[in-house]
N, C-alpha and C positions, 0 to 999 in steps of 0.2 A: 635640488633647490627649486622650490616653487614659489610663486608670488609675483615679484616684479617681472612682468612679461611684456615683450614687444611684439610687433607684427611682422609678417613676411609678405611682401608684395610680389606679384608675378611668379607664383609658385606652381602654376598649372603645368601638368605633364600630360602626355598623351594618355587618354583613357581615364583620367582622374581630374576633373575640373573643379576648381574652388568656386563656390557660390559667394559672390561678393555681397556684403550687407548693403542695405539701402543707404545711399549717401545723402546725409543732410549737411548742414554747414559744419565743416570739419574744424576740429580744434587741435591744438598742439599740447605737448606736455607742459610747456610753460604756462599756457592758459589754465590748465588744471591746477598747477602749483600756485599760481596767482590767486585763483579762487579759493583754494584750501587755506592759504595764508589769511585771506580776508574773512573767511567763514568760521575759522576755528574758535570754538568756545573755550577750548583748553588754553589757547594762547591768551584770550581775554581774561580767563580766570587767573592765570599766573601773572599777568600784567597787574591785575588788581592786588595780588599778594605782594608784588614788588613795590607798588605804591604804598601799601601798608608798612612795609619795611622802611621806605623812605621817611615815613612819619616818625619812626623810632629815632632817626638822627635828630630831627627837630626837637623831639621830646627830651632826648638826652642833653641837648644844648640848652634847653629851657631851665635845666637844673642849675646852670651856672648864672642865671639871671635872678634879679630880685623878685620875690613873690609878694605881691600886694593884695591884701584882703580887707574887706570892710565887714563890719558887724553891727548889729543893732539889737537891743534887748529891752524888754519891758518887765518890771518886777513889782509885784504888789504884795506886801507882807500882811496886809489887813490890820496892822497895828500902827502903821504910820503911813505917810503919803507914798504913792507909787513912785518908782524910779525908772526913767527912760535913759538908756545909754546908747550913744552912736560913736563908732570909732573906725579908724583906719590903721592897719598894722603892716609893717614891711619886715620881711626876713630875707637875708641875703648871705649866701655862702661866699666867704672871702678867700678861704684857703683850706685845702685838704690834701696837700702834697701831690696834686694832679690826678687824684683818683676819679673824680667826676669827669674831668676832661678826657681821661682814658676811656670812659664809657661812651663818649661821642665817637672816638676812633673805633671802638668795638662795633658800634652800629654802622659806621661807614664800611667796615670790612664785611659785615653781614649783607649790606646792600650790594656790594660788588659780587659776593658769593651768589646771591639770589639772581642777579643779572646774568651770571654765567649759567645758572640753572635754567633761566628763561631761554637762553640761546640753545641749550640742549633740547628743551621742549620744542622749540621752533624746528630744530633738525628732525625730531621725531615726527612732528606733524607733516613736514614736507616729504620725508621719506615714506611715510604711510600713504601720502597722496600719490607719490610716484608708484608705489605698489598697487594702489587702487586703479590708477590709470592703465598701467601695464597689464594688470590682471584682467581687466576688461578686454584689452586688446587680445590677450591670449584666448579668452573664452570665445571671442568672436571668430578667431581663426580656427580653433578646434571645432566649434559648432559648424563652420563652413566645411571643414574637412569631413566631419561626420555626415553632414547632409549629402555631400558629394559621394561619400562611400555608400550611403543608402541608395542613391540613384544608380550607381554603378552595379551594385548587387542586384537591383531590380532588373537591370538589363541582362545580367548574367542568368538570372532566374528565368526570364522570358526565353533566352537562348537555350537554356537547359530543357525547358518544357517543349520547345520546338524540336530539339534533337531527340527528346524522349518520344514525341509523337511519331517520328520517323524511324524509331527503333535504334538510334545510334547509342543511346545511354540507357541506364536502368532508372527505375523509380528512386533508387537510393541516391543517385546524383541530384535529382530534383529536390529530394528531402534535405540533402546537405545544403543546397542553395537556399531553401526556405528557412532552415535553421540559422544560417549565417545572416539572412536578411532580418530575421527577428532580433538577433544579437545586435546588428548594426542599428536598428531602430531603438533598441534599449540604450545603446551608447549615445545616440543622438538625443534622446530624452534626458540622459544624465548631463550631457553637454549644455542643453538648454537650462537645466537647473543650476549648473555652475555659473552660467551667464547671468541668470536672475540674481544669484548671490553676489556676483561681481558688481551688478548694477546697484544693489543695496549698499554695498561697501562704498561705492563711488559716491552715492548720494550722501551717505553719512560723513565721509571725510571731506569731500569737495563741495558739497552743498547743493548739488543739482544733478540731473540725469546726464549721462554721457552724450556728447554731440559728435558722433563719428570720429573718435580720436584717431589722429594720424600717428604713424610710426615715427619715432625720432629719426632724423636723417643721419645722425652720427652719435657715437658714444659720448657720454659726458667726459670733459677734460679732467684727467686724473694725473697724479705724479707719475713720472716716467719709470720709477722703480719703487719696490716695497720699502727699501731703506729710506728713500726720500720721503715717502708717505709717513713713515714712523716718526721721522724728525719733525715733519709738519704737525703731526698729531701731538707730539710732546709740547710744541710751542702754542698750539691754537685750540686744542680740544677743550670745549667748555667744561666738561666734567673735571678735568685736571685743574682748570682755573678756579672752579667752584671750591674744590677741596683746599687749594692753596690759600684762598681768602679765608676759608674757615679756620685754617691753621693760624693765620695771622690774628684773627679775632680771638682764638683760644689763648694765644701767647699774651695778648693784651689783658685778657681776663685773669691770667695768673698774676700779672703785675697789679691789677686792681685788687685782687685778694690780699696781696702783700701790703698794699697801702691802706687796706681797711683796718689794719692794726694801729695806724697812726692817728693822732688827734686832728680835729678840724676846727676852724675859726669861723664864726657866723656873727653877723651884725643884725640887730633888731632896732626898729624904731616904730613909734606909735603916737597917735593923737586921738583923743576922745573927749567927748563932752557928755555930762549927765545932769539930770534935773536935780539930783541930790545936792549938788554944789552950786545951785543957782545958775545952771547952764554954763558953769565954768569949764575952761579947756584944760585938759591934762596932756602934757607932752612927755615922751620918754625916749631915750636912746641908750643902747647897751651893746656890749660885746660878750660873746659866749665862746669859751674854749672847752671842748669836750673830747673825750677819747675813751677807749675801752680799758678796763683794768682786768676784769675776769669775766668771761662769758661761757664758762663751762667747756672750753675747747672748741666752740663752734667756729671761730675765725680760722684757726689752724686747719680744722676739718675742711672748711670751704676752700682754703688754699690747696690742700691736697686733692680735693675734688676737681678744681680747675686744672691742676697739673695732669690728672688722669685723663680729663677730656681733651687736653692738648695732645697728649700721647696717643689717644684714640684717633684723633684727626690725622696725626702723622702716619699712623698705621693705615688709615683709609687712603692716604695718598699713595702708599706703596701698592695697595690692592687696585686702585683705580688706574694707576699707570700701567700695571700689567694687563688689566682688562682692555684698556684702550689699545695697547700694542697688539694684543691678541686679536682684537676686532679688525685691525688693519691686515694682519697676516691671514685671517680667515677670509676676508674679502678678496685679497689677491689670489688666494688658493681657489676660491669660487670662480674668479675671473679666468684663471688658467683652465679649470675644468670645463667651463662653458665654451671657451674657445676651442679646446680639443674636441668637445662633443659636437660643436658646430661643424668643424672640419670633417669629422668622421661621418656625421649624418649627411653631409653633402655627398660624400662618396657613396654612402649607403643608398641614398635616393637615386643616384645615377645608375648604380648596379641593379637596384630593385626595379627600377623602371624598365631597364633592358630585359630583365628576367620576366617581368609581368607581360611585356609585349610578346616575348618569345613563347612563354607558356600558353598565352591565349591563342597565338597562331597555331601552335602545336595541337591545342585542344580541338581546333576546327578541323584538323587533319586526323583526329582520332588518336594522336600519340599521347595526349594528356587527358586527365580526368577533370571533371568540374571541381573537385576538391583541390586539385593542383592549381587551378586558376584562382580559386578563392583564397588559397594560402598565399599565392604570389601577390595578390591584390592587398591582402592584409599586411604583408611585409612592407609593401610600398607605403601603405597608410601609416604604419608604425614609424617608418623612417621619416615621413613628413611631419608627424607629430613630434618626433624627437628633434627635428630641426627647429620647429617652432619654439619648443622649450629651451633649446640651447641658445638660440638668438635672444630670447627673452632673458634667460639667465645671465647672459653677457651684460645686458643693460642693468640688471639687478645688481650684479657685482660692482659695476662702475659707480652706481649711486651709493652702494654700501661703503665703498672706499671714500667717497666724498663725506659721508656722515662720520666715518671712523676717523677722519682727519680734521673734522670740525669745519668743513667747507660747505655743508648742506644748509645754507641760510639764504633768505630772500635776497640779501645784499650781494653775497658772493655768487649766487646764481644769476644775478642781474635780471630779476623778474619784472622790473619796471613798476613796482607797486610802492606806495608810500609806506615806508617801514616805521615801526614804532620806535620812538626816541625815548629811551629810559631816563635820559638826563634832563629832559624838559620838566617833568614833574618834580624830580629830585631837586633841581636848582631853585625851584619855587618854594619848597617846603623845608630845605635843609637848615634854614635860619629861623624856623618856627615863626612865621609871620602871623600877626593878628589879623582878624577878618577885615577890620576897617583900616586898611593900608593899601598902598599902590600895589604891593606884591600880593596881598590878599585878593584884590580885585582881579589881578592876572590869573591867580589860581582858580578863582571861580569860573573864569572863562574856559580854562583848560578842563575843569571838571564838567562843565556843561557840554563841551565838545565830546568828551569821552562818553557821557551819558547818551548823547545823540548818535554814537557810533561813528564819529568822524575822526 
């Protein structure tokens, strides 16, 4: 597992010194997550989509209110005088067995579903930010190890040349050291390239260049067992909540399709004046009851379609639940592997360091070849690289567990940022306010604040 990586401090061992990066103003993982939350265009995009869904609630509610329209017309027949007509008409749905009201409830469930999707996107943004932060930390450590390796082999090469000059070793030993130095320089160049890529990812996700990120002091707090984590995921994972609200909306749409076969009652009223009647005023009031008799099977087809979509959402819940639980199990498995690898690499470093020191001493006495020294040094380097990866992977798994249980959010991580409140905009638009109203003025203020990025 590669990606979310942390740092290792104080890893210097005899004969292999880590070159520390230039220290600027250090930052923590929380700083990076905070910046990612505030910088993310993906979050802003989906917040806007949520506000668009909020408007659907107000639009559905507006269908229960009277609709008032005005009209004006001018007609000239060229055979008599022209006629000008001005009027106002009102149309109001009085009763339809609750079908339109169900439409409001459908849109409310859609809003809740999209809110859950927004939380899942927030988790993805923060998890990617943690990956970017820790990946950069890993590349810094690996580059330092590679640079230290180059320095050490250069020393070994100088020692090999000195020994060759006095006839202790052959030209072959010197060539082996030269080849190993070239390989180490190639590996260092590759490490620098990986660091450059990590910087690019950091800038993309977090919105700025890294500022000497510090290693997290401790692992993220996670549930004490996998079973507890699965229970938490079942209750709180946003993907599950999103599908559950989608199912509720689909069930309401089935009821809507059933009620579409029933009649509806509407009221109409109008007032108009026209020059043909000497500017007289005409008033009218009426009631209309209408309902389907035969529509070629369309309404029953729409009902069956709504039922099929409901069943599809129920099937999606089954799939998502299993995927969420698998995500928790995978993350805990990764955590166990990382911890085992860390313990093994610690032992490997200890043994490899003793072996390296011993082989180097024996080489000075002529009991070991230059190749033996280089191989022992390479084993020590590999062990140190493995420990870097294992400790990074341990943090990776911990954050993966948080995301798998629905806990990887700005609020639950206590990032200390002003979080987006999805209910603020919803509460202002759910009743479909007109522009020239107290609520409409409050809505304008919210929209101006959003446009200014506040």
